[in-house]
C-alpha positions in Angstrom: 112.5 95.8 106.3 114.5 98.9 107.3 116.9 98.5 110.2 119.7 100.4 111.9 123.2 99.2 111.8 124.4 101.2 114.8 125.5 99.3 117.9 124.1 101.8 120.4 122.0 100.7 123.4 118.8 99.1 122.2 115.8 100.9 123.5 112.3 99.3 123.9 110.5 102.3 122.4 111.0 102.3 118.6 110.8 106.1 118.4 113.9 106.3 120.7 116.1 103.9 118.7 118.6 104.8 116.0 117.2 105.8 112.7 116.4 102.8 110.5 118.0 103.7 107.2 119.4 100.3 105.8 118.0 97.4 103.9 119.7 94.0 103.5 120.2 94.8 99.8 119.3 98.2 98.3 118.6 99.3 94.8 120.3 102.6 95.4 124.0 103.0 95.8 125.1 105.7 98.2 128.8 104.9 98.4 131.4 102.5 96.9 130.8 99.2 98.6 127.1 99.4 99.2 125.4 96.0 99.1 123.1 95.8 96.1 123.4 92.1 95.1 124.5 88.8 96.4 125.6 85.6 94.8 125.4 82.1 96.3 127.0 79.2 94.5 128.3 75.7 95.0 131.9 76.6 94.1 134.1 79.6 93.2 134.0 79.0 89.5 130.1 79.1 89.4 130.2 82.2 91.7 132.5 84.0 89.3 130.3 83.1 86.3 127.2 84.3 88.2 128.9 87.6 89.1 129.9 88.1 85.5 126.2 87.9 84.4 125.1 90.7 86.8 124.6 93.9 84.9 124.1 97.1 86.9 123.4 100.6 85.6 124.4 103.5 87.7 123.1 107.0 87.7 125.6 109.4 89.2 124.5 111.8 91.8 126.3 114.9 93.0 128.9 114.0 95.6 127.8 115.4 99.0 130.7 115.8 101.4 129.9 119.1 103.0 127.1 118.6 105.6 126.0 122.3 105.3 125.7 122.2 101.5 124.0 118.8 101.6 121.1 120.6 103.3 120.5 123.0 100.5 117.3 122.8 98.4 117.7 120.7 95.3 120.5 118.5 96.6 120.0 114.7 96.1 118.5 113.0 99.2 120.5 110.2 100.7 117.4 108.6 102.2 113.8 109.2 101.2 111.6 110.7 103.9 114.4 112.8 105.4 114.1 116.4 103.9 117.4 118.3 103.5 119.3 115.1 104.4 118.7 115.6 108.1 118.0 112.3 109.9 117.3 113.8 113.3 118.0 116.5 115.8 119.3 116.3 119.3 119.3 119.1 121.9 121.2 119.3 125.2 120.8 122.0 127.9 122.9 122.4 131.0 121.9 124.8 133.7 125.5 125.1 134.8 126.3 126.8 131.5 124.5 130.0 132.5 126.3 130.0 135.8 129.6 129.5 134.1 128.9 132.3 131.7 127.9 134.7 134.4 131.1 133.9 136.4 133.2 135.2 133.6 134.1 131.9 131.8 135.2 132.3 128.3 132.9 131.2 125.5 134.1 130.4 122.0 131.9 130.0 119.0 132.9 129.1 115.4 133.5 126.3 112.9 136.4 123.9 113.6 137.7 121.0 111.6 140.3 118.3 111.9 141.9 115.9 109.4 139.9 112.7 108.8 141.0 109.9 111.1 140.4 106.2 110.6 141.6 103.2 112.5 143.9 100.8 110.7 142.9 97.4 112.1 143.9 94.4 110.1 140.9 92.1 110.7 138.2 92.5 108.2 134.4 92.5 108.9 133.5 88.9 107.9 130.8 86.6 109.2 128.9 83.5 108.2 125.6 81.8 109.2 123.8 78.5 109.0 120.4 77.1 109.9 120.6 74.3 112.5 118.3 71.4 113.1 116.1 73.6 115.4 115.4 76.0 112.5 117.6 78.6 114.4 119.8 81.0 112.5 123.4 80.7 113.9 125.6 83.7 113.0 129.3 83.7 113.7 130.7 87.3 113.7 133.6 89.1 115.3 131.4 91.8 116.7 131.7 93.8 119.9 127.9 94.0 120.5 126.4 90.4 120.1 123.3 91.2 122.1 122.5 94.3 120.1 123.2 92.4 116.9 120.6 89.8 118.0 118.0 92.6 118.2 118.9 94.2 114.9 119.1 90.9 113.0 115.7 89.9 114.4 114.2 93.2 113.3 115.8 93.0 109.8 114.6 89.4 109.2 111.3 89.9 110.9 111.7 86.7 113.0 111.6 86.2 116.8 114.9 86.7 118.6 114.6 83.1 119.9 115.3 81.9 116.4 118.7 83.7 116.3 122.0 82.8 117.9 124.9 85.2 117.7 128.4 83.6 118.3 131.2 86.0 118.9 134.7 84.4 118.6 137.8 86.2 119.7 138.2 89.4 117.8 141.3 91.3 116.8 141.5 95.1 116.7 138.2 96.9 116.5 138.4 100.6 117.6 134.7 100.9 117.1 134.5 99.1 113.7 133.0 96.0 115.2 130.3 98.1 116.9 128.1 98.2 113.8 126.0 95.4 112.4 127.2 95.1 108.8 126.7 91.8 107.1 125.0 89.8 109.9 121.4 90.5 108.5 122.5 89.5 105.0 124.1 86.1 106.0 121.2 85.4 108.3 118.8 86.1 105.4 120.7 83.7 103.2 120.7 81.0 105.8 116.9 81.2 106.0 116.5 81.3 102.2 118.8 78.3 101.7 116.9 76.4 104.4 120.1 74.9 105.9 121.6 73.7 102.6 125.3 73.1 102.9 
């Protein structure tokens, strides 16, 4: 089931929510680190052996880093169903803008860019899950948005929210990194598939 990883306010109307563009595991790699396979094993040695048996063939696509060029005809689509790589539009109008313009306010129009900036927090995005005696999926994750994670995991796993419990321990630096749901649906899925096996 497609779901959104964004930790924005959850809206009751599906059409108003963030675009659903993720799967728990995907057959298509869009960037280095995309989740395409998972290994569960009884020990590290078995896990390493299983990983060594996985064979993946990659088809290289043109790298799209310029958002304007990515919209050109013939460019590879990041997600099916979104022509020209456009996930959505937003429009904002402010009546004060016309008043400001008429009063002689300056208006500047052009293209502006800044160097890429990324936070350097030390804590990694790690979580784990287990199935308890009540058949409830318990997910422990250092996430900023546990309530939104609950909605998103329920949607991804197609189970009622009452069957999910998100536990947020103390977190280190985040700077927005812990506002997205990353591995919570995956570990929840594995907990269900393993049926509580320890």
